[in-house]
Legacy VTK file of the C-alpha trace (Angstrom):
# vtk DataFile Version 3.0
C-alpha trace
ASCII
DATASET POLYDATA
POINTS 430 float
21.410 105.993 31.240
19.720 108.734 32.602
18.092 109.769 29.378
18.091 106.429 28.013
14.748 105.195 26.265
13.215 101.644 27.521
14.946 100.179 24.323
18.151 101.474 25.181
17.847 99.878 28.562
16.737 96.753 27.235
19.457 96.479 24.990
21.996 96.738 27.783
20.266 94.817 30.274
20.796 91.906 27.580
24.237 92.882 27.106
25.478 93.227 31.146
24.941 89.316 32.022
26.846 86.913 30.269
24.038 84.519 30.407
20.401 84.696 29.215
19.584 82.001 32.011
20.911 81.562 35.590
18.655 80.208 37.709
18.842 80.729 41.341
17.250 83.202 43.956
20.103 84.341 46.062
21.503 87.406 43.840
17.641 88.521 42.765
16.338 88.195 46.334
19.367 90.145 47.882
18.607 93.320 45.530
14.860 92.823 46.099
16.151 93.424 49.839
17.562 96.256 49.171
14.433 97.737 47.298
12.680 96.992 50.086
10.100 94.547 47.814
9.374 91.743 50.073
7.505 90.481 51.352
4.664 91.495 48.921
1.485 92.934 50.754
-1.009 92.220 48.197
-2.782 88.696 47.828
-0.356 86.482 45.042
-1.386 83.959 42.816
2.197 81.969 41.096
1.385 79.911 38.433
3.928 77.307 37.123
3.420 74.869 34.422
4.995 73.422 31.129
1.937 74.656 29.043
-1.456 76.672 29.909
0.573 79.293 32.195
-0.517 82.444 29.919
-4.052 81.211 29.282
-4.570 80.786 33.260
-2.804 84.005 33.857
-5.346 85.527 31.394
-8.311 84.086 33.150
-7.212 84.997 36.625
-6.857 88.630 35.549
-10.535 88.729 33.654
-12.128 86.914 36.546
-10.775 89.210 39.419
-11.153 92.679 37.083
-14.635 91.236 36.595
-15.215 90.992 40.426
-14.126 94.679 40.590
-10.280 94.077 42.032
-7.653 95.767 40.364
-4.975 93.119 39.028
-1.218 93.432 38.898
-0.073 90.622 36.099
3.629 89.685 35.493
4.174 87.662 32.214
6.681 86.159 29.892
7.791 85.964 27.115
6.387 89.306 25.403
5.426 89.080 21.740
5.937 92.637 20.423
6.518 94.890 23.424
8.280 94.390 26.658
5.374 96.397 28.054
3.188 93.591 27.972
5.109 91.676 30.818
4.085 93.874 33.326
0.079 94.763 33.464
-1.937 96.549 35.998
-5.819 96.820 35.682
-5.190 94.815 32.450
-3.244 97.929 30.487
0.655 97.397 30.217
2.985 99.481 32.214
4.235 102.536 30.423
8.005 103.122 28.939
8.500 105.883 31.830
7.500 103.569 34.597
9.596 100.545 33.388
12.601 102.936 32.815
12.168 104.387 36.332
12.128 100.921 37.766
15.302 100.024 35.965
16.782 102.628 37.196
16.145 101.902 40.795
17.008 98.256 40.172
20.733 99.304 38.300
21.141 101.445 41.694
20.374 98.623 44.276
22.010 95.858 42.613
25.542 97.590 42.662
28.111 94.789 41.530
25.138 91.881 41.679
24.882 90.420 38.287
21.240 90.138 36.890
19.607 88.366 34.089
17.250 89.950 31.685
14.676 87.837 33.516
15.463 89.206 36.752
15.441 92.926 35.704
11.911 92.241 34.062
10.822 90.511 37.436
12.036 92.907 39.603
10.430 96.285 37.565
7.569 94.788 37.847
7.288 94.295 41.584
8.552 97.854 41.868
5.484 98.722 39.127
2.967 96.891 41.498
4.735 98.625 44.873
3.861 102.052 43.305
0.381 101.065 41.661
-1.030 99.023 44.682
-3.288 96.504 42.454
-5.352 94.065 45.089
-3.969 90.832 43.932
-0.670 89.797 41.975
-0.817 87.189 39.266
3.219 86.290 38.989
3.804 83.646 35.729
6.900 81.739 36.509
9.327 81.811 33.317
10.972 78.714 33.707
10.904 75.830 36.131
9.691 77.195 39.119
12.146 76.408 42.244
14.885 78.882 41.013
12.784 80.928 38.872
13.125 84.817 40.048
9.124 84.821 40.574
9.705 82.226 43.130
11.493 84.763 45.756
7.705 85.880 46.331
5.331 83.752 48.813
2.375 83.144 47.020
-0.962 82.738 48.622
-2.295 80.178 46.118
0.125 78.515 43.862
-0.930 76.948 40.629
0.527 74.083 38.444
-1.014 73.819 34.898
0.724 70.780 33.248
3.579 68.825 33.225
5.722 67.753 30.015
8.961 68.137 28.627
10.420 70.966 27.620
13.508 72.905 29.027
15.267 69.606 29.507
18.664 71.075 29.529
17.641 73.048 32.570
14.591 71.093 34.401
15.589 67.526 33.664
14.498 65.018 30.977
12.172 62.951 32.977
8.200 64.436 33.781
9.174 63.546 37.444
12.303 65.695 37.350
10.322 68.724 35.650
7.502 68.213 38.283
10.002 68.540 41.403
11.102 71.845 39.986
7.772 72.965 39.351
6.488 72.144 42.886
9.293 74.306 44.026
6.839 77.392 44.020
4.638 75.278 46.706
4.557 76.781 50.257
3.742 75.222 53.645
-0.181 75.717 54.753
-0.863 77.393 51.547
-3.457 76.203 48.609
-2.199 74.779 45.891
-4.372 73.951 42.343
-2.916 71.467 40.263
-4.421 71.326 36.834
-2.309 68.371 35.650
-5.018 65.643 34.842
-2.035 62.755 35.028
0.105 64.062 37.840
3.760 61.663 37.855
4.196 60.479 41.255
6.866 62.836 41.989
4.778 65.856 41.924
2.084 64.090 44.185
5.041 63.238 46.230
6.403 67.126 46.364
3.034 68.658 47.269
3.110 66.079 50.173
6.645 66.803 51.322
5.982 70.766 50.862
2.799 70.476 53.516
0.896 72.517 51.118
-2.989 72.553 52.162
-5.355 72.545 50.995
-4.407 70.715 47.614
-6.930 70.536 44.972
-6.066 68.031 41.591
-8.152 68.187 38.641
-10.584 65.313 38.288
-10.398 64.924 42.242
-11.468 67.964 43.807
-12.088 70.109 40.725
-13.337 68.749 37.131
-14.605 69.804 33.721
-16.483 67.729 31.556
-16.969 68.190 27.755
-20.226 67.401 25.903
-21.493 68.377 22.453
-19.234 70.826 22.482
-19.610 72.343 25.511
-17.747 72.389 28.883
-19.035 72.413 32.665
-17.003 72.806 35.472
-16.951 71.885 39.184
-14.721 73.622 41.883
-14.527 73.849 45.508
-15.331 77.124 47.077
-12.818 78.590 50.185
-15.321 76.796 52.558
-14.539 73.690 50.551
-18.311 73.414 49.354
-18.510 72.283 45.449
-19.995 74.958 43.263
-20.563 74.347 39.414
-21.520 76.234 36.561
-23.855 75.795 33.581
-22.796 74.520 30.520
-21.045 76.865 27.890
-19.657 76.498 24.354
-16.357 75.479 23.687
-13.983 78.315 22.525
-10.464 78.855 21.771
-9.701 78.764 25.662
-8.933 74.991 26.778
-11.387 74.078 29.212
-9.235 72.594 31.497
-7.445 76.065 31.607
-10.609 77.658 32.696
-11.301 75.377 35.578
-7.977 75.560 36.821
-8.291 79.242 36.980
-11.787 79.282 38.542
-10.609 76.675 41.165
-7.456 79.167 41.879
-9.851 82.586 42.153
-12.208 80.664 44.228
-9.528 79.824 47.055
-8.981 83.500 47.177
-12.450 83.648 48.090
-13.353 85.392 44.600
-17.147 85.066 43.921
-19.130 85.899 40.856
-22.488 85.636 39.134
-22.838 83.457 35.979
-23.344 86.826 33.957
-19.592 87.972 35.374
-18.068 84.432 34.354
-19.556 85.278 31.038
-18.104 88.695 30.803
-15.253 87.429 31.790
-14.665 84.493 29.413
-15.750 86.723 26.470
-13.014 89.741 27.092
-10.184 86.980 27.858
-8.336 86.242 24.672
-4.786 85.614 25.426
-2.467 86.793 22.580
-0.915 83.602 20.529
-3.035 81.153 22.396
-5.342 79.507 19.734
-5.905 83.205 18.683
-8.255 83.404 15.966
-8.464 86.049 13.098
-10.111 86.866 10.032
-9.152 88.891 7.297
-11.483 89.204 4.440
-12.947 85.935 5.091
-9.849 83.947 5.243
-9.392 82.096 8.677
-6.125 82.380 10.586
-5.153 80.467 13.831
-1.878 81.747 15.767
-0.575 79.646 18.661
2.840 79.957 20.588
3.131 75.723 20.949
6.710 75.186 21.256
6.628 71.672 22.296
5.107 68.278 21.456
2.180 68.107 24.226
1.356 71.951 22.892
1.232 70.880 19.492
-1.238 67.983 20.416
-3.452 70.356 22.192
-3.215 72.666 19.183
-4.494 69.633 16.872
-7.331 68.694 19.546
-8.563 72.257 18.924
-8.328 72.274 15.533
-10.422 68.514 15.435
-13.116 70.251 17.424
-13.193 72.984 14.467
-14.243 71.271 11.543
-13.007 72.783 8.169
-14.301 72.273 5.180
-11.099 73.512 3.350
-7.242 72.717 3.948
-5.557 73.385 6.983
-2.212 74.885 6.183
0.945 75.369 8.461
3.045 78.233 8.679
6.029 76.869 10.861
9.141 77.635 12.655
10.899 76.325 15.625
13.803 76.542 17.830
16.552 74.210 17.194
16.729 73.280 21.164
13.144 71.762 20.798
12.241 68.249 19.608
11.117 69.433 16.353
10.935 65.703 15.273
8.121 64.638 18.235
6.238 68.258 17.348
5.688 66.980 13.659
4.404 63.727 14.942
2.333 65.253 17.481
0.755 66.925 14.449
-0.125 64.197 12.232
-2.143 64.219 9.628
-4.007 67.414 9.892
-2.254 69.677 7.891
-2.582 69.508 4.159
0.190 71.911 3.667
3.484 73.202 5.518
5.091 76.230 5.099
8.467 76.653 6.655
10.510 79.529 7.386
13.990 80.501 8.340
13.992 83.334 10.910
17.786 85.262 10.210
16.956 87.645 13.335
16.342 84.406 15.600
19.689 82.665 16.060
18.304 79.617 18.074
15.371 79.103 15.073
16.342 76.092 13.288
16.887 75.609 9.468
13.699 75.549 7.378
15.380 72.913 5.238
16.162 70.593 8.557
12.378 70.585 9.249
11.602 69.788 5.964
13.570 66.726 6.112
11.549 65.858 9.322
8.406 66.416 7.667
9.767 63.983 4.718
10.885 61.516 6.974
7.131 61.283 8.429
5.723 61.300 4.959
4.378 64.539 4.704
4.136 66.145 1.391
3.182 69.783 -0.101
6.224 71.210 1.764
7.655 74.463 1.095
10.735 76.408 2.718
11.165 80.044 2.702
14.077 82.661 3.832
11.537 84.483 6.450
8.132 84.287 7.631
7.001 87.289 5.554
7.746 85.340 2.324
6.343 81.943 4.137
2.834 83.828 4.913
2.555 85.235 1.297
3.248 81.933 -0.180
0.711 80.440 2.120
-1.911 83.129 1.424
-1.438 82.494 -2.644
-1.822 78.843 -2.037
-5.125 79.080 0.487
-8.684 79.268 -0.820
-11.567 80.838 1.058
-12.404 77.802 2.695
-8.935 77.122 3.928
-7.672 78.241 7.181
-3.604 79.225 7.871
-2.195 78.022 11.542
0.676 79.896 12.271
2.639 77.898 15.153
5.989 76.958 16.480
7.369 79.297 18.946
6.555 82.388 20.530
9.230 84.189 17.834
7.249 82.409 15.146
3.901 84.174 16.162
5.569 87.573 17.128
7.113 87.344 13.918
3.533 86.771 11.814
1.458 88.717 14.066
2.233 92.493 12.836
2.023 91.461 9.482
-1.351 90.100 9.836
-1.884 93.449 11.659
-1.002 95.600 8.785
-3.230 93.296 6.667
-6.134 93.739 8.784
-5.607 97.408 8.537
-5.389 97.312 5.128
-8.498 95.826 4.623
-10.525 97.573 6.995
-9.360 100.505 5.201
-10.531 99.661 2.088
LINES 1 431
430 0 1 2 3 4 5 6 7 8 9 10 11 12 13 14 15 16 17 18 19 20 21 22 23 24 25 26 27 28 29 30 31 32 33 34 35 36 37 38 39 40 41 42 43 44 45 46 47 48 49 50 51 52 53 54 55 56 57 58 59 60 61 62 63 64 65 66 67 68 69 70 71 72 73 74 75 76 77 78 79 80 81 82 83 84 85 86 87 88 89 90 91 92 93 94 95 96 97 98 99 100 101 102 103 104 105 106 107 108 109 110 111 112 113 114 115 116 117 118 119 120 121 122 123 124 125 126 127 128 129 130 131 132 133 134 135 136 137 138 139 140 141 142 143 144 145 146 147 148 149 150 151 152 153 154 155 156 157 158 159 160 161 162 163 164 165 166 167 168 169 170 171 172 173 174 175 176 177 178 179 180 181 182 183 184 185 186 187 188 189 190 191 192 193 194 195 196 197 198 199 200 201 202 203 204 205 206 207 208 209 210 211 212 213 214 215 216 217 218 219 220 221 222 223 224 225 226 227 228 229 230 231 232 233 234 235 236 237 238 239 240 241 242 243 244 245 246 247 248 249 250 251 252 253 254 255 256 257 258 259 260 261 262 263 264 265 266 267 268 269 270 271 272 273 274 275 276 277 278 279 280 281 282 283 284 285 286 287 288 289 290 291 292 293 294 295 296 297 298 299 300 301 302 303 304 305 306 307 308 309 310 311 312 313 314 315 316 317 318 319 320 321 322 323 324 325 326 327 328 329 330 331 332 333 334 335 336 337 338 339 340 341 342 343 344 345 346 347 348 349 350 351 352 353 354 355 356 357 358 359 360 361 362 363 364 365 366 367 368 369 370 371 372 373 374 375 376 377 378 379 380 381 382 383 384 385 386 387 388 389 390 391 392 393 394 395 396 397 398 399 400 401 402 403 404 405 406 407 408 409 410 411 412 413 414 415 416 417 418 419 420 421 422 423 424 425 426 427 428 429
């Protein structure tokens, strides 16, 4: 593999482990030890949660960079390129950096099997060790307690939300899922809880972890909404209450903004009103209520892939009244609660364009999704053999005042995003 490309390495890594997911820290920690990656010398913020992780991570990245700090950021999954997972100072790691890291991991692991995500986590830590950013931001991939990110001890832990997802791995109740996510907590280490209705098990797990200080949204920090504007209050590193003036709501959920600000302040991050505005303006997480305009046609892309995420998408759409129709382009994974996702969407969509995804083995058949929709009283349903066809059909229906909403999974957004990029390039080139 000495001359292998990044794509060839990724293909090999997918093949060498029999399972896509194998939770546990023993194997990956052993390899990290051989690579002398632990303990990490930089300040670390670890972010777990069912929804909102990506937005909070992106906000933390923008806030720290606005304060003049260099960030190292690890996220998952990626949409278009593996390099998206590993960023330093806001820029993706190069193919050469990642390949070099994979070679070191391959040599160090010996006979120890590693999953794709474990390879990615170790590669990120190797890149950060070489580039030495001021602060590292780690997004948990699945759960928390047994996720490979959890081999790193954080200086601040963040839990964004607790909802039902990945029940096969994490449990089928909010209490069970909360206990898994609380596994990232450490004794005598600050934790920020962005979940507005924490289940009893989360409060108990926080108490048992002996984490301190513990800051709950609505109790220790908060965000309020009025007339389309949000205003946040939070505690600085001394515990004093701080606040910011009202700001207009955008694509970022105000609760996630407040959670990110609170977490940043626990690392003694300081900012001005102007620097906060600059950070908010440049932070637009890809696929999180992301808005596009192509020739006057509005598109909204969201990776929401569980009922709670769909509810938040609907709340966002309802806050942005449209004079025309709201049209869904939708595909979801078969192991998700598609019925609950459809019910969460309510009646906000005037038409549904459903797509098969033949390149995604886990994707649900469009006809099955159509049946869910019919059973819940929806009409104007179209099924297509792929996302390209679904997009074209939706565009033919849409008028100039209509908006098209692409959602259902990371795969769905990843499939439509390059199609829209090409259309935008063609429009701008005319």
